[in-house]
A tleap script that builds the chain and sets N, CA, C and O, in Angstrom:
source leaprc.protein.ff14SB
mol = sequence {
  NMET THR GLN ALA ALA ASN SER ALA ALA ALA
  GLU TRP GLN ARG LEU LEU GLU TYR ASP ARG
  ASP LEU VAL ASP PRO VAL MET VAL ARG THR
  ALA TYR ALA GLN PRO ARG LEU ARG GLU LEU
  HIE PRO GLY VAL SER HIE GLY ILE MET PHE
  PHE LYS GLN GLY ASN ALA LEU THR GLY THR
  PRO VAL GLY GLY TYR VAL TYR PRO ARG GLU
  THR GLY ARG PHE TRP VAL ARG GLY PRO LEU
  GLY VAL GLY SER LEU GLY GLU VAL ASP THR
  LEU GLU GLU ALA PHE ALA LEU VAL VAL ALA
  SER LEU PRO GLU GLY SER GLU SER ALA PRO
  ASP THR THR LYS GLY GLU CARG
}
set mol.1.N position { 97.566 104.063 94.194 }
set mol.1.CA position { 97.807 105.224 95.050 }
set mol.1.C position { 98.739 106.173 94.292 }
set mol.1.O position { 99.718 105.727 93.693 }
set mol.2.N position { 98.448 107.463 94.313 }
set mol.2.CA position { 99.284 108.441 93.622 }
set mol.2.C position { 100.598 108.641 94.367 }
set mol.2.O position { 100.735 108.262 95.530 }
set mol.3.N position { 101.554 109.239 93.679 }
set mol.3.CA position { 102.840 109.535 94.326 }
set mol.3.C position { 102.643 110.447 95.529 }
set mol.3.O position { 103.284 110.267 96.564 }
set mol.4.N position { 101.748 111.434 95.386 }
set mol.4.CA position { 101.501 112.351 96.503 }
set mol.4.C position { 100.915 111.602 97.695 }
set mol.4.O position { 101.289 111.869 98.837 }
set mol.5.N position { 100.000 110.667 97.440 }
set mol.5.CA position { 99.415 109.884 98.527 }
set mol.5.C position { 100.470 108.985 99.164 }
set mol.5.O position { 100.502 108.836 100.385 }
set mol.6.N position { 101.337 108.383 98.342 }
set mol.6.CA position { 102.434 107.567 98.879 }
set mol.6.C position { 103.361 108.415 99.739 }
set mol.6.O position { 103.807 107.983 100.802 }
set mol.7.N position { 103.644 109.615 99.272 }
set mol.7.CA position { 104.514 110.526 100.008 }
set mol.7.C position { 103.879 110.921 101.343 }
set mol.7.O position { 104.565 110.991 102.363 }
set mol.8.N position { 102.559 111.180 101.333 }
set mol.8.CA position { 101.864 111.528 102.571 }
set mol.8.C position { 101.921 110.364 103.551 }
set mol.8.O position { 102.162 110.565 104.741 }
set mol.9.N position { 101.702 109.144 103.058 }
set mol.9.CA position { 101.750 107.960 103.923 }
set mol.9.C position { 103.145 107.797 104.533 }
set mol.9.O position { 103.274 107.460 105.710 }
set mol.10.N position { 104.178 108.034 103.739 }
set mol.10.CA position { 105.551 107.924 104.239 }
set mol.10.C position { 105.824 108.991 105.302 }
set mol.10.O position { 106.495 108.716 106.298 }
set mol.11.N position { 105.312 110.194 105.097 }
set mol.11.CA position { 105.513 111.265 106.083 }
set mol.11.C position { 104.800 110.930 107.397 }
set mol.11.O position { 105.341 111.169 108.476 }
set mol.12.N position { 103.599 110.385 107.306 }
set mol.12.CA position { 102.893 109.950 108.516 }
set mol.12.C position { 103.713 108.908 109.254 }
set mol.12.O position { 103.853 108.976 110.475 }
set mol.13.N position { 104.259 107.939 108.516 }
set mol.13.CA position { 105.051 106.888 109.151 }
set mol.13.C position { 106.248 107.473 109.892 }
set mol.13.O position { 106.561 107.052 111.006 }
set mol.14.N position { 106.921 108.451 109.268 }
set mol.14.CA position { 108.060 109.104 109.941 }
set mol.14.C position { 107.604 109.800 111.230 }
set mol.14.O position { 108.243 109.673 112.275 }
set mol.15.N position { 106.495 110.534 111.140 }
set mol.15.CA position { 106.012 111.249 112.330 }
set mol.15.C position { 105.620 110.282 113.444 }
set mol.15.O position { 105.890 110.536 114.618 }
set mol.16.N position { 104.991 109.187 113.077 }
set mol.16.CA position { 104.572 108.213 114.081 }
set mol.16.C position { 105.760 107.566 114.783 }
set mol.16.O position { 105.621 107.038 115.886 }
set mol.17.N position { 106.926 107.606 114.145 }
set mol.17.CA position { 108.132 107.013 114.721 }
set mol.17.C position { 109.047 108.040 115.387 }
set mol.17.O position { 110.046 107.655 115.994 }
set mol.18.N position { 108.736 109.338 115.293 }
set mol.18.CA position { 109.590 110.374 115.877 }
set mol.18.C position { 109.745 110.187 117.376 }
set mol.18.O position { 108.875 109.637 118.050 }
set mol.19.N position { 110.865 110.655 117.872 }
set mol.19.CA position { 111.154 110.668 119.288 }
set mol.19.C position { 110.255 111.686 119.989 }
set mol.19.O position { 109.909 112.716 119.410 }
set mol.20.N position { 109.888 111.402 121.204 }
set mol.20.CA position { 109.025 112.287 121.996 }
set mol.20.C position { 109.606 113.704 122.117 }
set mol.20.O position { 108.858 114.670 122.271 }
set mol.21.N position { 110.940 113.826 122.047 }
set mol.21.CA position { 111.556 115.145 122.133 }
set mol.21.C position { 111.254 116.015 120.913 }
set mol.21.O position { 111.336 117.241 120.996 }
set mol.22.N position { 110.908 115.403 119.793 }
set mol.22.CA position { 110.643 116.159 118.573 }
set mol.22.C position { 109.170 116.537 118.413 }
set mol.22.O position { 108.849 117.613 117.908 }
set mol.23.N position { 108.283 115.648 118.845 }
set mol.23.CA position { 106.847 115.905 118.726 }
set mol.23.C position { 106.110 115.017 119.723 }
set mol.23.O position { 106.549 113.905 120.018 }
set mol.24.N position { 105.003 115.509 120.232 }
set mol.24.CA position { 104.184 114.729 121.155 }
set mol.24.C position { 103.545 113.575 120.385 }
set mol.24.O position { 102.714 113.812 119.508 }
set mol.25.N position { 103.916 112.328 120.696 }
set mol.25.CA position { 103.365 111.197 119.950 }
set mol.25.C position { 101.848 111.070 120.092 }
set mol.25.O position { 101.191 110.549 119.191 }
set mol.26.N position { 101.285 111.533 121.195 }
set mol.26.CA position { 99.830 111.489 121.369 }
set mol.26.C position { 99.168 112.409 120.347 }
set mol.26.O position { 98.123 112.073 119.789 }
set mol.27.N position { 99.776 113.571 120.102 }
set mol.27.CA position { 99.230 114.497 119.115 }
set mol.27.C position { 99.213 113.845 117.728 }
set mol.27.O position { 98.213 113.912 117.014 }
set mol.28.N position { 100.319 113.224 117.362 }
set mol.28.CA position { 100.420 112.597 116.039 }
set mol.28.C position { 99.415 111.455 115.916 }
set mol.28.O position { 98.721 111.353 114.905 }
set mol.29.N position { 99.329 110.603 116.923 }
set mol.29.CA position { 98.391 109.470 116.865 }
set mol.29.C position { 96.940 109.938 116.811 }
set mol.29.O position { 96.116 109.335 116.122 }
set mol.30.N position { 96.628 111.008 117.532 }
set mol.30.CA position { 95.261 111.527 117.539 }
set mol.30.C position { 94.905 112.094 116.162 }
set mol.30.O position { 93.798 111.877 115.670 }
set mol.31.N position { 95.823 112.804 115.551 }
set mol.31.CA position { 95.576 113.321 114.199 }
set mol.31.C position { 95.450 112.171 113.204 }
set mol.31.O position { 94.582 112.192 112.333 }
set mol.32.N position { 96.311 111.175 113.334 }
set mol.32.CA position { 96.313 110.028 112.429 }
set mol.32.C position { 94.998 109.246 112.506 }
set mol.32.O position { 94.613 108.591 111.537 }
set mol.33.N position { 94.317 109.309 113.630 }
set mol.33.CA position { 93.040 108.611 113.801 }
set mol.33.C position { 91.942 109.207 112.921 }
set mol.33.O position { 90.906 108.574 112.720 }
set mol.34.N position { 92.152 110.411 112.395 }
set mol.34.CA position { 91.180 111.067 111.516 }
set mol.34.C position { 91.460 110.664 110.062 }
set mol.34.O position { 92.472 111.090 109.505 }
set mol.35.N position { 90.596 109.857 109.433 }
set mol.35.CA position { 90.855 109.388 108.063 }
set mol.35.C position { 91.142 110.506 107.061 }
set mol.35.O position { 92.012 110.350 106.203 }
set mol.36.N position { 90.437 111.613 107.154 }
set mol.36.CA position { 90.678 112.700 106.185 }
set mol.36.C position { 92.051 113.321 106.372 }
set mol.36.O position { 92.668 113.748 105.395 }
set mol.37.N position { 92.544 113.381 107.599 }
set mol.37.CA position { 93.871 113.951 107.830 }
set mol.37.C position { 94.971 113.010 107.360 }
set mol.37.O position { 96.029 113.473 106.934 }
set mol.38.N position { 94.746 111.697 107.429 }
set mol.38.CA position { 95.744 110.734 106.955 }
set mol.38.C position { 96.037 110.885 105.467 }
set mol.38.O position { 97.099 110.465 105.008 }
set mol.39.N position { 95.126 111.472 104.712 }
set mol.39.CA position { 95.317 111.650 103.278 }
set mol.39.C position { 96.135 112.890 102.943 }
set mol.39.O position { 96.508 113.098 101.788 }
set mol.40.N position { 96.413 113.710 103.947 }
set mol.40.CA position { 97.170 114.944 103.754 }
set mol.40.C position { 98.590 114.766 104.270 }
set mol.40.O position { 98.874 113.838 105.027 }
set mol.41.N position { 99.481 115.663 103.854 }
set mol.41.CA position { 100.851 115.657 104.373 }
set mol.41.C position { 100.844 116.306 105.747 }
set mol.41.O position { 100.458 117.468 105.876 }
set mol.42.N position { 101.272 115.569 106.789 }
set mol.42.CA position { 101.343 116.170 108.115 }
set mol.42.C position { 102.665 116.909 108.285 }
set mol.42.O position { 103.671 116.573 107.661 }
set mol.43.N position { 102.637 117.903 109.128 }
set mol.43.CA position { 103.864 118.614 109.460 }
set mol.43.C position { 103.839 119.032 110.910 }
set mol.43.O position { 102.775 119.229 111.497 }
set mol.44.N position { 105.018 119.165 111.480 }
set mol.44.CA position { 105.144 119.655 112.851 }
set mol.44.C position { 106.285 120.657 112.909 }
set mol.44.O position { 107.292 120.523 112.214 }
set mol.45.N position { 106.107 121.652 113.743 }
set mol.45.CA position { 107.141 122.641 113.971 }
set mol.45.C position { 106.908 123.261 115.337 }
set mol.45.O position { 105.841 123.814 115.599 }
set mol.46.N position { 107.897 123.170 116.199 }
set mol.46.CA position { 107.819 123.772 117.533 }
set mol.46.C position { 106.575 123.319 118.298 }
set mol.46.O position { 105.947 124.118 118.993 }
set mol.47.N position { 106.218 122.038 118.172 }
set mol.47.CA position { 105.073 121.495 118.891 }
set mol.47.C position { 103.730 121.743 118.240 }
set mol.47.O position { 102.703 121.309 118.761 }
set mol.48.N position { 103.717 122.436 117.105 }
set mol.48.CA position { 102.483 122.753 116.380 }
set mol.48.C position { 102.322 121.729 115.265 }
set mol.48.O position { 103.299 121.369 114.608 }
set mol.49.N position { 101.097 121.255 115.045 }
set mol.49.CA position { 100.843 120.309 113.959 }
set mol.49.C position { 99.970 120.972 112.906 }
set mol.49.O position { 99.031 121.702 113.222 }
set mol.50.N position { 100.303 120.699 111.628 }
set mol.50.CA position { 99.562 121.283 110.505 }
set mol.50.C position { 99.530 120.285 109.355 }
set mol.50.O position { 100.134 119.216 109.446 }
set mol.51.N position { 98.830 120.625 108.273 }
set mol.51.CA position { 98.604 119.704 107.164 }
set mol.51.C position { 98.687 120.435 105.831 }
set mol.51.O position { 98.318 121.604 105.720 }
set mol.52.N position { 99.182 119.716 104.813 }
set mol.52.CA position { 99.281 120.268 103.469 }
set mol.52.C position { 98.643 119.312 102.474 }
set mol.52.O position { 98.720 118.092 102.618 }
set mol.53.N position { 98.017 119.891 101.471 }
set mol.53.CA position { 97.463 119.127 100.369 }
set mol.53.C position { 98.448 119.203 99.214 }
set mol.53.O position { 98.958 120.280 98.904 }
set mol.54.N position { 98.720 118.079 98.579 }
set mol.54.CA position { 99.668 118.060 97.466 }
set mol.54.C position { 101.042 117.673 97.946 }
set mol.54.O position { 101.181 116.764 98.763 }
set mol.55.N position { 102.047 118.340 97.459 }
set mol.55.CA position { 103.444 118.061 97.762 }
set mol.55.C position { 103.790 118.536 99.172 }
set mol.55.O position { 103.343 119.601 99.600 }
set mol.56.N position { 104.581 117.750 99.887 }
set mol.56.CA position { 104.927 118.089 101.274 }
set mol.56.C position { 105.666 119.413 101.395 }
set mol.56.O position { 105.457 120.148 102.360 }
set mol.57.N position { 106.523 119.728 100.435 }
set mol.57.CA position { 107.311 120.964 100.516 }
set mol.57.C position { 106.576 122.172 99.979 }
set mol.57.O position { 106.634 123.249 100.574 }
set mol.58.N position { 105.889 122.012 98.872 }
set mol.58.CA position { 105.261 123.159 98.218 }
set mol.58.C position { 103.746 123.091 98.225 }
set mol.58.O position { 103.086 123.928 97.608 }
set mol.59.N position { 103.181 122.100 98.916 }
set mol.59.CA position { 101.730 121.945 98.942 }
set mol.59.C position { 101.035 123.101 99.640 }
set mol.59.O position { 101.667 123.950 100.268 }
set mol.60.N position { 99.736 123.107 99.513 }
set mol.60.CA position { 98.902 124.154 100.087 }
set mol.60.C position { 98.489 123.787 101.507 }
set mol.60.O position { 97.901 122.725 101.717 }
set mol.61.N position { 98.785 124.647 102.494 }
set mol.61.CA position { 98.306 124.374 103.855 }
set mol.61.C position { 96.772 124.371 103.870 }
set mol.61.O position { 96.138 125.262 103.306 }
set mol.62.N position { 96.186 123.362 104.521 }
set mol.62.CA position { 94.730 123.264 104.618 }
set mol.62.C position { 94.327 122.882 106.033 }
set mol.62.O position { 95.109 122.284 106.773 }
set mol.63.N position { 93.107 123.230 106.399 }
set mol.63.CA position { 92.528 122.784 107.665 }
set mol.63.C position { 92.847 123.630 108.864 }
set mol.63.O position { 91.941 124.118 109.539 }
set mol.64.N position { 94.103 123.812 109.141 }
set mol.64.CA position { 94.463 124.604 110.293 }
set mol.64.C position { 95.695 124.076 111.002 }
set mol.64.O position { 96.320 123.107 110.572 }
set mol.65.N position { 96.022 124.734 112.090 }
set mol.65.CA position { 97.215 124.460 112.885 }
set mol.65.C position { 96.782 124.221 114.322 }
set mol.65.O position { 95.994 124.993 114.869 }
set mol.66.N position { 97.288 123.159 114.938 }
set mol.66.CA position { 96.933 122.847 116.326 }
set mol.66.C position { 98.113 123.211 117.225 }
set mol.66.O position { 99.216 122.684 117.086 }
set mol.67.N position { 97.838 124.132 118.152 }
set mol.67.CA position { 98.844 124.633 119.093 }
set mol.67.C position { 98.513 124.138 120.492 }
set mol.67.O position { 97.424 124.421 120.993 }
set mol.68.N position { 99.425 123.402 121.145 }
set mol.68.CA position { 99.201 123.075 122.560 }
set mol.68.C position { 99.400 124.328 123.408 }
set mol.68.O position { 100.323 125.107 123.167 }
set mol.69.N position { 98.542 124.518 124.388 }
set mol.69.CA position { 98.652 125.663 125.303 }
set mol.69.C position { 99.241 125.196 126.628 }
set mol.69.O position { 99.134 124.022 126.982 }
set mol.70.N position { 99.855 126.104 127.349 }
set mol.70.CA position { 100.415 125.777 128.660 }
set mol.70.C position { 99.343 125.336 129.641 }
set mol.70.O position { 99.637 124.651 130.621 }
set mol.71.N position { 98.109 125.723 129.384 }
set mol.71.CA position { 96.990 125.380 130.269 }
set mol.71.C position { 96.516 123.945 130.070 }
set mol.71.O position { 95.661 123.469 130.817 }
set mol.72.N position { 97.064 123.243 129.065 }
set mol.72.CA position { 96.604 121.896 128.749 }
set mol.72.C position { 95.534 121.873 127.680 }
set mol.72.O position { 95.130 120.805 127.220 }
set mol.73.N position { 95.073 123.053 127.281 }
set mol.73.CA position { 94.076 123.149 126.210 }
set mol.73.C position { 94.797 123.257 124.869 }
set mol.73.O position { 96.027 123.258 124.814 }
set mol.74.N position { 94.023 123.347 123.792 }
set mol.74.CA position { 94.582 123.417 122.447 }
set mol.74.C position { 93.892 124.522 121.670 }
set mol.74.O position { 92.664 124.610 121.638 }
set mol.75.N position { 94.709 125.369 121.041 }
set mol.75.CA position { 94.199 126.441 120.191 }
set mol.75.C position { 94.338 125.978 118.751 }
set mol.75.O position { 95.381 125.457 118.355 }
set mol.76.N position { 93.279 126.170 117.967 }
set mol.76.CA position { 93.298 125.796 116.559 }
set mol.76.C position { 93.165 127.068 115.734 }
set mol.76.O position { 92.155 127.769 115.780 }
set mol.77.N position { 94.230 127.338 114.973 }
set mol.77.CA position { 94.236 128.485 114.060 }
set mol.77.C position { 93.920 127.961 112.672 }
set mol.77.O position { 94.464 126.945 112.241 }
set mol.78.N position { 93.051 128.651 111.989 }
set mol.78.CA position { 92.703 128.261 110.631 }
set mol.78.C position { 93.822 128.569 109.662 }
set mol.78.O position { 94.815 129.193 110.034 }
set mol.79.N position { 93.670 128.135 108.419 }
set mol.79.CA position { 94.680 128.454 107.412 }
set mol.79.C position { 94.756 129.965 107.188 }
set mol.79.O position { 93.894 130.718 107.641 }
set mol.80.N position { 95.789 130.386 106.491 }
set mol.80.CA position { 96.033 131.803 106.248 }
set mol.80.C position { 94.752 132.539 105.865 }
set mol.80.O position { 94.027 132.130 104.958 }
set mol.81.N position { 94.494 133.623 106.571 }
set mol.81.CA position { 93.341 134.458 106.273 }
set mol.81.C position { 92.062 134.053 106.982 }
set mol.81.O position { 91.048 134.738 106.844 }
set mol.82.N position { 92.077 132.965 107.735 }
set mol.82.CA position { 90.855 132.490 108.384 }
set mol.82.C position { 90.760 132.935 109.837 }
set mol.82.O position { 89.664 133.220 110.318 }
set mol.83.N position { 91.870 133.000 110.538 }
set mol.83.CA position { 91.843 133.370 111.950 }
set mol.83.C position { 91.663 132.166 112.846 }
set mol.83.O position { 91.958 131.041 112.444 }
set mol.84.N position { 91.188 132.388 114.048 }
set mol.84.CA position { 91.050 131.327 115.037 }
set mol.84.C position { 89.823 130.468 114.756 }
set mol.84.O position { 88.749 130.979 114.439 }
set mol.85.N position { 90.002 129.143 114.879 }
set mol.85.CA position { 88.875 128.216 114.780 }
set mol.85.C position { 88.342 127.873 116.159 }
set mol.85.O position { 87.238 127.344 116.292 }
set mol.86.N position { 89.133 128.177 117.195 }
set mol.86.CA position { 88.668 127.958 118.548 }
set mol.86.C position { 89.736 127.407 119.464 }
set mol.86.O position { 90.825 127.034 119.029 }
set mol.87.N position { 89.403 127.363 120.741 }
set mol.87.CA position { 90.260 126.763 121.752 }
set mol.87.C position { 89.439 125.672 122.414 }
set mol.87.O position { 88.298 125.900 122.817 }
set mol.88.N position { 90.028 124.470 122.528 }
set mol.88.CA position { 89.295 123.313 123.018 }
set mol.88.C position { 90.099 122.578 124.091 }
set mol.88.O position { 91.278 122.856 124.310 }
set mol.89.N position { 89.431 121.639 124.747 }
set mol.89.CA position { 90.049 120.917 125.849 }
set mol.89.C position { 90.846 119.685 125.437 }
set mol.89.O position { 91.771 119.290 126.147 }
set mol.90.N position { 90.506 119.065 124.295 }
set mol.90.CA position { 91.164 117.803 123.933 }
set mol.90.C position { 91.723 117.861 122.510 }
set mol.90.O position { 91.301 118.670 121.684 }
set mol.91.N position { 92.679 116.979 122.257 }
set mol.91.CA position { 93.218 116.851 120.905 }
set mol.91.C position { 92.158 116.355 119.936 }
set mol.91.O position { 92.133 116.776 118.780 }
set mol.92.N position { 91.287 115.471 120.386 }
set mol.92.CA position { 90.204 114.984 119.524 }
set mol.92.C position { 89.345 116.146 119.032 }
set mol.92.O position { 88.999 116.214 117.852 }
set mol.93.N position { 89.004 117.055 119.938 }
set mol.93.CA position { 88.218 118.223 119.562 }
set mol.93.C position { 89.000 119.136 118.619 }
set mol.93.O position { 88.440 119.693 117.674 }
set mol.94.N position { 90.286 119.282 118.882 }
set mol.94.CA position { 91.125 120.147 118.046 }
set mol.94.C position { 91.181 119.619 116.615 }
set mol.94.O position { 90.993 120.379 115.666 }
set mol.95.N position { 91.439 118.324 116.457 }
set mol.95.CA position { 91.536 117.781 115.107 }
set mol.95.C position { 90.171 117.687 114.430 }
set mol.95.O position { 90.094 117.714 113.202 }
set mol.96.N position { 89.102 117.578 115.203 }
set mol.96.CA position { 87.753 117.642 114.617 }
set mol.96.C position { 87.515 119.025 114.015 }
set mol.96.O position { 86.894 119.139 112.959 }
set mol.97.N position { 88.004 120.082 114.678 }
set mol.97.CA position { 87.896 121.437 114.111 }
set mol.97.C position { 88.687 121.546 112.809 }
set mol.97.O position { 88.231 122.166 111.848 }
set mol.98.N position { 89.869 120.943 112.783 }
set mol.98.CA position { 90.691 120.964 111.573 }
set mol.98.C position { 89.948 120.259 110.446 }
set mol.98.O position { 89.856 120.794 109.341 }
set mol.99.N position { 89.424 119.081 110.705 }
set mol.99.CA position { 88.694 118.325 109.676 }
set mol.99.C position { 87.489 119.121 109.185 }
set mol.99.O position { 87.236 119.183 107.982 }
set mol.100.N position { 86.749 119.726 110.103 }
set mol.100.CA position { 85.559 120.495 109.728 }
set mol.100.C position { 85.903 121.692 108.847 }
set mol.100.O position { 85.062 122.159 108.079 }
set mol.101.N position { 87.128 122.187 108.952 }
set mol.101.CA position { 87.509 123.359 108.168 }
set mol.101.C position { 88.179 123.005 106.840 }
set mol.101.O position { 88.548 123.898 106.078 }
set mol.102.N position { 88.342 121.697 106.553 }
set mol.102.CA position { 88.966 121.304 105.287 }
set mol.102.C position { 88.069 121.706 104.114 }
set mol.102.O position { 86.854 121.514 104.163 }
set mol.103.N position { 88.662 122.257 103.080 }
set mol.103.CA position { 87.869 122.635 101.911 }
set mol.103.C position { 87.414 121.403 101.129 }
set mol.103.O position { 88.016 120.333 101.221 }
set mol.104.N position { 86.354 121.575 100.368 }
set mol.104.CA position { 85.915 120.498 99.473 }
set mol.104.C position { 87.075 120.144 98.553 }
set mol.104.O position { 87.844 121.018 98.151 }
set mol.105.N position { 87.199 118.875 98.222 }
set mol.105.CA position { 88.268 118.460 97.320 }
set mol.105.C position { 89.572 118.145 98.021 }
set mol.105.O position { 90.559 117.819 97.361 }
set mol.106.N position { 89.605 118.235 99.339 }
set mol.106.CA position { 90.845 117.916 100.042 }
set mol.106.C position { 90.795 116.503 100.621 }
set mol.106.O position { 91.612 116.143 101.469 }
set mol.107.N position { 89.827 115.703 100.155 }
set mol.107.CA position { 89.687 114.352 100.680 }
set mol.107.C position { 90.877 113.472 100.347 }
set mol.107.O position { 91.197 112.549 101.096 }
set mol.108.N position { 91.529 113.747 99.237 }
set mol.108.CA position { 92.703 112.954 98.888 }
set mol.108.C position { 93.793 113.880 98.383 }
set mol.108.O position { 93.518 114.964 97.869 }
set mol.109.N position { 95.004 113.449 98.532 }
set mol.109.CA position { 96.144 114.255 98.114 }
set mol.109.C position { 96.297 114.166 96.602 }
set mol.109.O position { 96.573 113.083 96.085 }
set mol.110.N position { 96.126 115.270 95.875 }
set mol.110.CA position { 96.301 115.219 94.440 }
set mol.110.C position { 97.757 114.983 94.063 }
set mol.110.O position { 98.662 115.328 94.823 }
set mol.111.N position { 97.980 114.403 92.904 }
set mol.111.CA position { 99.341 114.127 92.459 }
set mol.111.C position { 99.914 115.367 91.809 }
set mol.111.O position { 99.730 115.605 90.615 }
set mol.112.N position { 100.616 116.160 92.616 }
set mol.112.CA position { 101.235 117.388 92.098 }
set mol.112.C position { 102.736 117.226 92.000 }
set mol.112.O position { 103.445 118.187 91.703 }
set mol.113.N position { 103.232 116.020 92.247 }
set mol.113.CA position { 104.672 115.816 92.279 }
set mol.113.C position { 105.279 115.650 90.891 }
set mol.113.O position { 106.473 115.897 90.722 }
set mol.114.N position { 104.510 115.245 89.906 }
set mol.114.CA position { 104.966 115.128 88.521 }
set mol.114.C position { 106.354 114.484 88.409 }
set mol.114.O position { 107.322 115.110 87.977 }
set mol.115.N position { 106.411 113.220 88.813 }
set mol.115.CA position { 107.658 112.476 88.649 }
set mol.115.C position { 108.607 112.572 89.818 }
set mol.115.O position { 109.675 111.960 89.778 }
set mol.116.N position { 108.274 113.303 90.847 }
set mol.116.CA position { 109.131 113.435 92.017 }
set mol.116.C position { 109.186 112.111 92.752 }
set mol.116.O position { 108.180 111.403 92.809 }
set mol.117.N position { 110.313 111.760 93.308 }
set mol.117.CA position { 110.434 110.502 94.052 }
set mol.117.C position { 111.009 110.737 95.425 }
set mol.117.O position { 111.182 109.790 96.192 }
savepdb mol mol.pdb
quit
């Protein structure tokens, strides 16, 4: 496993253990259920979940961003320059949209850390 893949796995583990006050654990578990997303660096900010390919800090955002709506639905925004991927009723549908929008070659996290630990 590359350093970047190890780093992504460690970040997933941290997110899966976060307190409910920091992130919705159902959102994290639902994203984690998608094998292609598990290979990317997950991130959360203000209840929004997103993914990066490569290094967690400087990696390239890919796939999209999942925003919970007050209505109980989920809005999925594509990566920069793509716009909206849609609004759906379930987290499963939201993360399926993210997976469908992943570019070719994002199946695994490339090792861009070059000695980073």
